[in-house]
C-alpha positions in Angstrom: 17.8 110.9 100.5 15.3 110.9 103.3 12.1 112.0 101.5 9.4 114.4 102.6 8.7 115.5 106.2 5.2 114.0 106.6 6.1 110.7 108.3 6.3 110.0 112.0 10.1 109.4 111.6 10.6 112.8 110.0 8.5 114.5 112.6 10.4 112.9 115.4 13.6 114.4 114.0 12.4 117.7 112.6 9.0 118.5 114.3 8.4 121.3 116.7 8.5 121.2 120.5 4.8 120.6 120.9 4.9 117.6 118.6 7.9 116.3 120.4 6.1 116.6 123.8 3.2 114.6 122.4 5.6 111.9 121.1 7.4 111.7 124.5 4.1 111.2 126.2 3.0 108.5 123.7 6.3 106.7 124.0 6.0 106.5 127.8 2.5 105.1 127.5 3.7 102.3 125.3 6.7 101.7 127.7 4.4 101.3 130.6 1.8 99.1 128.8 4.5 96.7 127.7 6.1 96.7 131.2 2.6 95.8 132.6 2.6 92.7 130.3 5.9 91.6 132.0 4.4 92.2 135.4 1.4 90.1 134.6 3.4 87.2 133.1 6.5 87.0 135.2 6.4 86.3 139.0 8.2 89.0 140.8 9.6 90.1 137.4 12.2 87.4 137.6 14.2 86.8 134.4 17.1 84.3 134.0 20.4 86.0 133.3 21.2 86.0 129.6 23.4 88.0 127.3 20.5 89.2 125.1 18.2 90.1 128.1 18.0 92.7 130.8 15.9 92.6 134.0 12.6 94.4 133.0 12.7 96.5 136.2 16.2 97.7 135.4 15.1 98.5 131.8 12.3 100.6 133.1 14.5 102.6 135.5 17.2 103.0 132.9 14.8 104.6 130.4 13.8 107.3 132.9 17.4 107.8 134.0 18.6 108.3 130.5 16.0 110.9 129.8 16.8 113.0 132.8 20.6 112.6 132.4 20.6 114.1 128.9 17.8 116.7 129.4 17.0 118.1 132.8 20.4 117.2 134.4 22.4 118.3 131.3 23.7 121.8 131.7 25.1 121.8 128.1 21.9 120.6 126.4 21.5 123.9 124.4 24.6 123.0 122.5 23.0 120.0 120.8 25.4 117.5 119.3 28.3 119.8 120.1 27.7 119.6 123.8 30.4 118.5 126.2 29.2 115.1 127.5 31.3 115.5 130.6 29.7 118.7 131.8 29.2 118.4 135.6 25.6 117.4 136.4 23.5 118.0 139.5 22.7 114.9 141.5 19.6 112.9 140.5 16.4 113.1 142.5 16.8 109.3 143.1 19.9 108.7 145.3 22.5 106.7 143.5 20.6 106.6 140.2 23.8 106.9 138.2 25.2 103.8 140.0 22.1 101.8 139.3 21.2 102.7 135.7 24.1 104.2 133.8 24.7 101.4 131.3 28.1 102.7 130.4 29.4 101.8 133.9 26.9 99.2 135.2 28.1 95.8 134.0 25.5 93.8 132.3 25.8 90.8 134.6 25.5 92.9 137.7 22.0 94.2 136.8 20.4 91.2 138.3 21.8 91.9 141.7 21.3 95.7 142.0 19.1 97.1 144.9 16.5 98.6 142.5 13.4 100.4 143.7 10.3 98.3 143.2 7.9 98.6 140.3 5.6 101.1 141.8 8.4 103.3 143.1 10.0 103.1 139.6 6.7 104.1 137.9 6.3 107.0 140.3 9.9 108.2 139.6 9.3 107.9 135.8 6.2 110.0 136.1 8.0 112.8 137.9 10.9 112.6 135.5 8.6 112.9 132.5 6.8 115.9 134.0 10.1 117.7 134.6 11.2 116.9 131.0 8.0 118.2 129.5 8.1 121.4 131.7 11.7 122.0 130.5 10.8 121.3 126.9 8.0 123.9 127.1 10.6 126.6 128.0 13.5 125.8 125.6 14.5 128.0 122.7 12.3 126.8 119.8 14.6 128.2 117.1 17.1 125.8 115.6 17.6 122.1 116.1 20.3 122.2 118.9 17.9 123.1 121.7 15.7 120.0 120.9 18.6 117.6 120.2 18.6 115.8 123.6 14.9 115.6 123.8 14.8 113.9 120.5 17.6 111.6 121.6 15.7 110.7 124.8 12.6 110.0 122.7 14.3 107.7 120.2 16.2 106.0 123.0 13.0 105.1 124.7 11.5 103.8 121.4 14.6 101.6 120.9 14.2 100.1 124.3 10.5 99.5 123.6 11.4 97.4 120.6 14.0 95.6 122.8 11.3 94.9 125.3 9.2 93.2 122.5 12.2 91.1 121.6 12.4 90.1 125.2 8.7 89.4 125.4 9.0 87.1 122.4 12.0 85.3 124.0 10.3 84.8 127.3 6.8 84.0 126.1 5.2 87.1 127.5 1.8 87.7 125.9 1.6 91.0 123.9 -1.9 91.6 122.6 -1.4 94.9 120.8 -1.8 94.1 117.1 0.7 96.9 116.2 3.5 94.5 117.2 2.5 91.5 115.2 3.8 90.8 111.6 1.8 91.7 108.5 1.0 89.4 105.6 2.9 90.2 102.4 1.7 89.8 98.9 3.8 87.8 96.4 6.5 90.1 95.3 6.5 92.1 92.0 9.4 91.7 89.6 12.9 92.6 90.7 13.9 96.3 90.6 16.6 97.3 88.1 18.8 100.1 89.2 21.4 101.7 86.8 25.0 102.3 87.7 25.4 105.5 89.7 27.6 107.3 92.2 25.6 107.3 95.5 26.3 109.8 98.3 25.6 108.5 101.8 25.5 110.5 105.0 23.8 113.7 106.3 24.7 117.1 107.6 24.3 117.0 111.5 23.0 120.5 111.4 20.1 119.8 109.0 18.1 118.1 111.8 18.5 115.4 114.3 20.7 112.6 113.3 22.7 109.9 115.1 26.4 110.3 114.8 26.9 107.3 112.6 24.5 108.7 110.0 26.6 111.9 109.6 29.5 112.6 107.2 29.8 112.1 103.5 30.4 108.8 101.8 30.6 108.5 98.0 30.0 105.0 96.6 30.3 104.0 93.0 27.5 101.5 92.4 27.4 99.2 89.3 24.0 98.4 87.9 22.1 95.9 90.1 18.8 94.0 90.5 17.2 93.9 93.9 14.1 92.3 95.4 11.3 94.7 95.9 10.5 93.3 99.4 12.1 91.0 102.0 11.7 87.2 101.9 8.5 85.6 103.2 8.6 82.3 105.1 7.4 80.6 101.9 10.6 81.9 100.2 13.0 81.0 103.1 11.7 77.6 104.4 12.5 75.5 101.3 16.1 75.9 102.4 15.4 74.3 105.8 13.2 71.6 104.2 16.1 70.8 101.8 18.3 70.1 104.8 20.1 73.4 104.7 20.6 73.5 108.4 22.5 70.2 108.3 24.8 70.9 105.3 28.0 72.8 106.1 28.6 73.7 102.4 26.1 76.5 102.6 27.5 78.1 105.7 30.7 80.2 106.3 33.1 78.7 108.8 31.9 81.3 111.4 28.2 80.6 110.5 28.6 76.8 110.8 30.3 77.2 114.2 27.5 79.4 115.4 24.9 76.9 114.1 26.5 74.1 116.0 26.8 76.0 119.2 23.4 77.6 119.3 22.0 77.5 122.8 19.1 75.0 123.1 15.9 76.8 122.4 13.5 74.0 123.1 12.5 74.2 119.4 13.9 72.7 116.2 17.7 72.6 115.7 17.1 72.3 111.9 15.0 75.4 111.6 15.0 79.1 112.5 14.5 80.3 116.0 10.9 80.2 117.2 9.9 77.6 114.5 9.3 73.9 114.6 7.9 71.4 112.1 5.2 68.8 112.8 4.7 66.7 109.7 4.0 69.1 106.9 3.0 71.9 109.2 5.3 74.7 110.4 4.5 76.1 113.8 5.7 79.4 115.2 6.2 80.5 118.8 4.8 84.0 119.2 4.6 85.8 122.5 4.0 82.6 124.5 1.9 80.5 122.2 2.4 78.0 119.3 0.3 78.6 116.3 0.3 77.6 112.6 2.8 79.7 110.7 1.5 82.0 108.1 3.9 81.4 105.2 3.2 84.9 103.7 4.5 86.7 106.8 8.1 88.2 106.6 10.8 85.6 107.5 12.4 87.1 110.6 14.3 86.3 113.7 17.0 85.2 111.3 20.7 85.8 112.0 23.1 87.2 109.4 24.6 83.8 109.2 21.3 82.3 108.1 20.8 85.1 105.6 24.2 84.4 104.1 23.6 80.6 104.0 20.3 81.0 102.2 21.9 83.2 99.7 24.6 80.7 98.9 21.9 78.0 98.6 19.7 80.1 96.3 22.5 81.6 94.2 21.8 85.1 95.5 23.6 87.8 97.6 22.7 90.3 100.2 22.7 94.0 99.0 25.3 96.4 100.3 24.1 99.2 102.5 24.5 101.7 99.7 22.5 99.5 97.3 19.7 99.2 99.8 19.6 102.9 100.4 19.8 103.8 96.7 17.0 101.4 95.8 14.8 102.6 98.7 15.3 106.2 97.6 15.3 105.9 93.8 12.6 103.2 93.5 10.6 104.3 96.5 7.2 103.5 94.9 8.1 99.9 94.4 10.5 99.2 97.2 8.7 98.0 100.3 10.5 98.3 103.6 9.7 98.3 107.3 8.5 94.7 107.7 11.7 93.5 109.4 15.2 94.9 109.9 17.2 93.9 106.9 20.7 92.4 107.0 23.1 93.9 104.5 26.5 92.7 103.2 28.2 95.9 104.6 30.0 96.2 107.8 28.9 98.9 110.3 31.6 101.5 109.8 31.8 105.3 110.2 31.2 107.6 107.2 34.0 109.9 106.2 34.2 112.8 108.6 32.6 110.8 111.5 32.5 112.8 114.7 31.1 111.1 117.8 28.1 112.9 119.4 27.8 113.4 123.2 26.4 109.9 123.7 29.8 108.5 123.0 28.9 104.9 123.5 26.2 104.8 121.0 28.2 104.1 117.8 32.0 104.1 118.1 32.3 100.9 120.3 30.5 98.9 117.6 32.6 99.7 114.6 34.0 96.2 115.0 33.1 94.5 111.7 29.5 93.6 112.6 27.0 94.0 109.7 24.7 97.0 109.4 21.0 96.6 109.1 18.6 99.0 107.4 14.9 99.6 107.4 12.6 98.9 110.4 10.4 96.0 111.7 6.8 95.4 112.7 8.1 95.8 116.3 9.5 99.2 115.6 7.8 102.4 116.7 6.7 104.5 113.7 8.8 107.3 115.0 11.9 105.1 114.5 11.1 104.4 110.9 13.5 106.7 109.1 15.2 105.8 105.8 18.6 107.0 106.9 18.7 105.1 110.2 21.5 102.5 110.5 21.0 99.6 112.9 23.8 97.3 114.0 23.9 93.9 115.7 26.3 91.0 116.0 25.9 88.5 113.1 24.7 85.7 115.4 21.7 87.6 116.9 18.5 85.9 116.0 16.3 87.3 118.8 15.9 90.6 116.9 13.2 91.0 114.3 15.6 90.8 111.3 15.2 89.3 107.9 16.7 90.1 104.4 16.1 90.8 100.7 18.6 89.8 98.0 20.2 90.8 94.8 21.1 89.0 91.6 24.7 87.8 91.6 25.1 89.5 88.2 23.0 91.9 86.3 
């Protein structure tokens, strides 16, 4: 299902300790570069409290805390995914670090009022934490995946938070100059892909390499034949819906979606358009990292909620693919199936596969099996190490700050 082992995503999950050490170092460099952009743009790093944001200084300290909590402070780390998450840990080098940065117990709204160390002290702490992590990594048993499990978890956790920092930079207008985190231009799509009826097996063996717990298990799905887009929608595909008044017509929206649309918080942009877009005459403008510019209509349509994806599909007479259809097409038609330009909403709920067993980081998956949709793929804001075909992302259907778009399927074959 997951292809060959020559991609950054495969190496992050299956590579040796030396490659993992290099990846941890590279990830930290990107974390600090992006944090520096916040320091330059935000006086005293002040950020208004909002559900989809975190204080940048708290984010930075949390990344380092998480790494040490699951590696150097974790006495059960050699057990890999079978480790007891409650194994007693020695105290952190930074007094009260657990009370400051443990997201399981530190309420979101309280993070704006915590007595956090300043930026320089936090950077110094992160440097010491990374040194300790790399020293430990150099000494672990190199045989088998268990001994490297928590180092891989810390790496991918940091990469996830880097992408979240880019979402926050976009929301707050923080300039990010690195071209890696800007959208690509897409060519007009090739014809739809025809996939025959099949029985598709989802899920992986947790002992075959690093996997998040929600990826593990076995799930057999009988798929009828289907036709699916070879790539996600571009703005030139999506915006005719807005231009036709789609944001003002309840008939295209579910009841939940229409309610969300009417109650969207004011964004200082255009209520009849996706987030970060506005229309001036015949020209569409896009807000990107703090600046308005003419929208490139060949870029992937993104920062769209699941509600917007569903409404477009009703308007166009299309449907979202199920998670199994997406994975089947990405695997069986890999030469023609382009993915990684934006996270892709699917029609499937984020649910556990048969045989699900929570991994030591208990709060990662299980609390979110609440009916929210699953997303597949990756985005132009995603680190290459996170681009893994079997990865399952999950957000509430109203989230439009994330870099998410969609592809569609025929209603009938």
